[in-house]
C-alpha positions in Angstrom: -28.8 150.0 96.7 -29.7 149.0 100.2 -28.6 145.6 101.7 -32.2 144.3 101.8 -32.3 145.0 98.3 -29.1 143.3 97.6 -30.0 140.2 99.7 -33.3 139.7 97.6 -31.7 140.4 94.3 -28.8 137.7 95.0 -31.6 135.4 96.2 -33.6 135.9 93.0 -30.6 135.8 90.5 -29.3 132.6 91.8 -32.9 131.0 91.5 -33.1 132.3 88.0 -30.1 130.1 86.9 -32.2 127.3 86.3 -34.0 128.7 83.4 -31.5 128.2 80.3 -34.2 129.7 77.8 -32.4 133.0 77.3 -28.7 132.0 77.7 -26.6 131.3 74.7 -25.2 127.8 74.6 -21.8 129.3 73.2 -21.3 132.4 76.0 -18.1 131.9 77.7 -17.4 132.8 81.0 -17.4 136.2 82.4 -15.5 137.4 85.7 -18.1 138.8 88.3 -17.0 142.2 89.6 -16.1 142.0 93.4 -19.0 143.8 94.8 -21.5 143.0 91.7 -23.4 140.0 90.7 -22.4 138.9 87.0 -21.5 136.0 85.6 -23.1 133.6 82.8 -22.8 130.8 85.5 -26.0 131.8 87.1 -25.2 134.8 89.4 -27.2 137.6 87.5 -25.9 138.2 84.2 -26.5 136.0 81.1 -25.6 136.2 77.5 -28.4 136.2 74.7 -28.9 137.3 70.9 -30.9 140.1 69.8 -32.7 139.7 66.3 -29.7 140.9 64.4 -27.5 138.8 65.8 -25.8 141.0 68.5 -24.7 139.1 71.8 -26.1 141.1 74.6 -25.7 141.0 78.6 -28.9 140.5 80.4 -30.1 140.9 83.9 -31.5 137.5 84.5 -33.9 137.4 87.5 -36.9 136.0 89.0 -39.8 138.4 89.8 -40.2 135.9 93.0 -39.1 132.5 94.1 -42.2 131.9 95.6 -44.7 129.3 93.6 -47.9 127.8 93.8 -46.8 124.7 91.9 -44.9 122.1 93.3 -43.0 120.8 90.3 -40.8 117.8 91.6 -37.8 119.0 89.6 -37.7 122.5 90.5 -35.9 124.0 93.4 -38.6 126.7 93.7 -41.3 124.1 94.2 -44.2 124.9 96.7 -42.5 122.4 99.4 -38.9 123.5 98.7 -37.3 124.4 101.9 -35.3 127.3 100.1 -35.0 131.1 101.2 -37.6 133.2 99.4 -37.7 136.7 98.1 -40.1 138.9 96.0 -39.2 142.0 94.1 -41.9 144.7 93.5 -42.7 146.2 89.8 -40.7 149.3 90.7 -37.7 147.7 92.2 -37.1 145.5 89.2 -37.6 148.6 87.3 -35.1 150.5 89.2 -32.1 147.5 89.5 -32.7 147.2 85.8 -32.1 150.8 85.0 -29.5 151.3 87.3 -27.4 148.4 86.0 -28.1 149.7 82.4 -26.9 153.1 83.1 -23.9 151.7 84.8 -23.4 149.7 81.6 -23.4 146.3 83.3 -26.1 145.1 81.2 -28.1 145.8 78.0 -31.2 144.3 78.9 -33.5 142.1 80.9 -34.6 138.5 81.2 -37.5 138.3 83.7 -39.2 135.4 85.0 -41.3 134.4 88.0 -42.5 131.8 90.2 -46.6 131.6 90.0 -47.9 133.9 93.1 -51.6 134.2 93.8 -52.5 133.4 90.1 -51.2 133.0 86.4 -52.7 136.0 85.7 -51.5 138.0 88.6 -48.2 136.9 88.1 -48.4 137.6 84.2 -49.5 141.1 84.7 -46.8 141.9 87.1 -43.9 140.9 84.7 -46.0 142.9 82.0 -46.2 145.8 84.1 -42.4 145.9 84.3 -41.6 145.9 80.9 -44.5 148.5 80.2 -42.9 150.7 82.7 -39.7 150.5 81.4 -40.4 151.1 77.9 -43.2 153.6 78.6 -42.3 155.5 81.7 -38.3 155.2 81.0 -38.1 155.2 77.4 -35.9 152.0 77.7 -35.0 150.6 74.4 -32.6 147.7 75.8 -33.4 144.1 75.1 -36.3 142.4 77.0 -37.0 138.7 77.5 -40.4 137.9 79.5 -41.4 134.6 80.5 -44.9 133.8 79.4 -47.5 132.1 81.8 -49.3 129.3 79.9 -52.5 129.7 82.2 -52.7 133.3 82.0 -55.2 135.3 80.2 -54.5 135.5 76.4 -54.8 139.1 76.6 -52.0 139.6 79.3 -49.6 137.6 77.3 -50.4 139.5 74.3 -49.9 142.7 76.3 -46.5 141.5 77.3 -45.6 140.7 73.6 -46.1 144.7 72.9 -43.4 145.4 75.1 -40.9 142.5 75.3 -38.6 141.6 72.4 -38.9 138.0 73.1 -41.6 135.7 75.1 -40.6 132.1 76.2 -42.9 129.4 77.3 -41.2 126.5 78.7 -42.4 123.0 77.9 -40.0 121.7 80.7 -40.0 118.1 79.6 -40.0 116.5 76.0 -42.7 113.9 77.2 -46.2 114.9 78.1 -46.4 111.6 80.5 -43.4 112.8 82.4 -44.6 116.0 82.8 -47.8 114.9 84.0 -46.0 112.7 86.3 -43.2 115.2 87.8 -45.5 118.3 87.4 -49.1 117.6 87.5 -50.5 120.9 88.1 -48.9 121.9 84.7 -51.2 121.7 81.6 -49.0 120.4 78.7 -52.1 121.4 76.2 -52.4 124.5 77.9 -48.7 125.3 77.3 -48.8 124.2 73.6 -51.8 126.6 73.2 -50.0 129.6 74.4 -47.3 128.7 71.8 -49.7 128.5 69.2 -51.2 131.7 70.2 -47.9 133.4 70.2 -47.0 131.8 66.8 -50.1 133.2 65.5 -49.7 136.9 67.1 -45.9 137.2 65.9 -46.8 136.2 62.4 -49.5 138.6 62.1 -47.3 141.4 63.4 -44.7 140.9 60.9 -47.6 140.8 58.3 -48.8 144.2 59.4 -45.3 145.5 60.5 -46.0 146.2 63.7 -44.0 145.4 67.0 -44.8 142.2 68.6 -42.3 140.0 70.4 -40.0 140.8 67.0 -37.3 138.2 68.4 -39.9 135.3 68.4 -40.3 132.8 71.1 -38.1 130.2 72.7 -38.5 127.0 75.0 -36.5 124.9 77.2 -36.6 121.3 78.0 -34.9 119.7 81.3 -33.1 116.5 80.0 -32.0 113.9 82.5 -35.0 114.2 85.0 -36.6 111.4 83.6 -36.0 108.3 80.9 -36.7 110.1 78.0 -34.0 109.1 75.2 -32.3 111.8 73.0 -34.2 110.7 69.9 -37.3 111.4 71.8 -35.9 114.9 72.9 -35.0 115.9 69.4 -38.2 114.3 67.9 -40.2 116.9 70.2 -37.9 119.8 69.3 -38.5 119.2 65.5 -42.3 119.3 66.0 -42.0 122.3 68.2 -39.8 124.1 65.4 -42.0 123.1 62.7 -45.5 123.5 64.5 -44.8 126.7 66.5 -42.1 128.6 64.8 -39.9 128.7 67.5 -36.3 130.7 67.3 -34.6 128.2 69.8 -35.1 125.2 71.9 -32.7 125.4 75.1 -31.6 122.2 76.7 -30.8 122.3 80.6 -29.4 119.4 81.9 -31.0 118.2 85.1 -29.2 118.7 88.4 -30.2 117.2 91.8 -31.9 119.6 94.1 -32.1 119.6 97.9 -34.9 117.2 99.5 -35.8 116.0 96.3 -38.5 113.6 95.2 -37.6 110.1 95.1 -38.8 109.7 91.3 -35.9 112.1 90.2 -32.4 110.7 89.5 -29.8 110.8 92.3 -27.0 111.8 89.8 -27.0 115.0 87.6 -27.2 114.4 83.7 -24.1 114.6 82.0 -23.3 118.2 80.8 -21.8 116.5 78.0 -25.3 115.3 76.8 -26.6 118.8 77.2 -23.8 119.6 74.8 -24.4 116.9 72.1 -28.1 117.9 72.3 -27.3 121.3 71.4 -24.9 120.4 68.2 -27.5 117.9 67.3 -30.3 120.7 67.4 -28.1 123.1 65.3 -27.8 120.2 62.7 -31.7 120.2 62.7 -32.2 123.5 62.0 -29.1 124.6 59.7 -27.6 121.5 58.2 -30.5 119.6 56.8 -30.4 116.5 58.9 -33.3 114.6 60.4 -33.5 113.3 63.6 -33.2 109.9 62.3 -29.9 110.7 60.6 -28.5 112.2 63.9 -29.7 109.4 66.5 -29.2 106.3 64.1 -25.3 105.9 65.2 -26.3 105.9 68.9 -27.5 103.2 71.3 -30.9 102.8 72.5 -31.9 106.5 71.0 -29.2 108.2 72.7 -26.3 110.4 71.3 -22.9 109.3 71.1 -21.2 111.1 74.2 -17.6 110.9 72.8 -17.9 112.4 69.5 -20.2 115.1 68.3 -23.1 114.0 66.0 -22.1 115.5 62.9 -18.9 113.2 63.1 -20.9 110.4 64.4 -23.1 110.3 61.1 -19.9 111.0 58.9 -18.4 107.6 60.4 -21.6 105.6 59.9 -21.8 106.7 56.3 -18.2 106.2 55.2 -19.2 105.2 51.8 -20.3 108.7 51.1 -16.4 110.1 51.6 -14.3 111.6 50.6 -16.1 113.9 48.7 -14.7 116.3 46.0 -15.0 119.9 47.1 -14.9 121.1 43.6 -17.8 119.0 42.4 -20.0 118.1 45.5 -23.3 119.7 46.1 -23.8 122.0 49.0 -26.4 119.3 50.9 -23.4 116.8 50.9 -20.7 119.4 51.6 -22.4 120.6 54.7 -22.3 117.1 56.1 -18.5 117.2 56.1 -17.3 117.5 59.7 -15.4 120.6 60.3 -17.1 122.6 57.6 -19.7 125.0 58.8 -22.5 126.9 56.9 -20.5 129.7 56.3 -17.3 128.0 55.1 -19.5 125.8 52.7 -21.2 128.9 51.1 -17.7 130.7 50.7 -16.3 127.8 49.2 -19.2 127.1 46.7 -18.5 130.7 45.7 -14.8 130.4 45.6 -14.7 127.4 43.4 -16.6 129.1 40.7 -13.3 130.9 39.8 -10.9 128.3 40.4 -10.3 124.8 41.5 -9.8 124.8 45.2 -6.8 123.3 47.1 -6.5 122.3 50.7 -4.6 125.4 51.4 -7.7 127.0 50.1 -9.9 125.2 52.3 -7.8 126.3 55.2 -8.2 129.8 54.2 -12.0 129.6 54.0 -12.5 127.4 57.2 -11.1 127.1 60.5 -12.1 123.2 60.6 -9.6 122.1 58.0 -7.7 119.5 60.1 -11.2 117.7 61.0 -12.4 118.0 57.1 -9.2 116.9 55.4 -9.9 113.1 55.8 -13.5 113.7 54.3 -12.5 115.9 51.4 -10.8 115.5 48.1 -9.0 118.7 46.4 -7.1 119.4 43.6 -4.0 118.6 45.3 -5.4 116.3 48.3 -6.6 112.6 47.6 -7.0 110.7 50.6 -7.9 107.2 51.0 -11.6 106.4 51.4 -12.8 106.3 54.8 -13.7 102.4 54.7 -10.0 102.2 54.5 -9.4 103.8 58.0 -10.3 102.1 60.7 -8.2 104.2 63.1 -10.4 107.4 62.0 -12.6 107.5 64.9 -9.5 107.6 67.4 -7.8 110.0 65.4 -10.6 112.5 65.2 -11.9 112.2 68.8 -10.3 114.8 71.3 -7.9 113.2 73.6 -9.3 112.6 77.2 -12.7 113.0 75.7 -12.6 117.0 75.5 -15.4 118.3 74.0 -14.9 120.2 70.7 -17.7 122.1 69.2 -17.8 121.8 65.4 -17.9 124.7 63.0 
């Protein structure tokens, strides 16, 4: 790879780090190669998940960071004074194949600023995916950004070659989007998401290939005054209305020469983390948005403890629960017990009465769960009698701890 191409790749890999909609919230750090561009911190390689659950490394770049739009929160906005670069279709294809053959990556995440027009931009990205599949037999994972204002035909063509498509709603509030990104159209974004939902459902029914990994989206949090409750309400609506696989949350980070309407300080990364935890509760644990946010103040999540523990402490009268008789719904609300652990113990208790040691073998979160559970040999006090419980279960020095 010549120096000019390396320079462009460095610019466009760095510019892509602001899009979280292909990243795994649980992906750990990955050391960059001395002469490479790889890490999960935004230098070109990120982690994502395939339909069968495998974690894969993706080359994450923009086709270009030129953009016709002037969104206040975006570092690549039209008025931004940043170094610009653009890759051709052939260059993206060559870079992807080169990295793939060297085993640096297993796939591609490709997004772009809007150049010339939405149709032109969408066509360029679609051509990259088509060339990889048709001309080179590329079988790796491909995630493309779908451009809402682009022709529906072009978006559908992209879905024929990509494993996943994403359409970013950007902000949870349509009013905020109108204020901070007036050139973007919230109804148009939702229309594209609706189009993708229909095509994905049709393809599955007809057993043909179209974006088999579904669609995702991203919300920036902290760029406006939208509360966590409103963010989660928007996510619940998107999951229910558009069949999304994931909503990704990206804590706002101040950008150079930013508009005065934007916050001066970055949003806490802890807030982003709590939203991911709350999102998990919405999708897999049977919680409602009101369940999750009732314990906070002003519609915001408690940053000191995870939302599952916050709910349990607010509903102490329901604990401790007997692990040998409680139903699945209540067991899923026990801090420290994940979905897999609950399903395992439900199967195990058909054969025997479970003890605390049994729970320890079935779940790695037994230390957190023990105060909330009754077992054959363990009978803790009712939570209403434990004034010190929050302090005991809050990690020292406000360290984050992802629940099971």
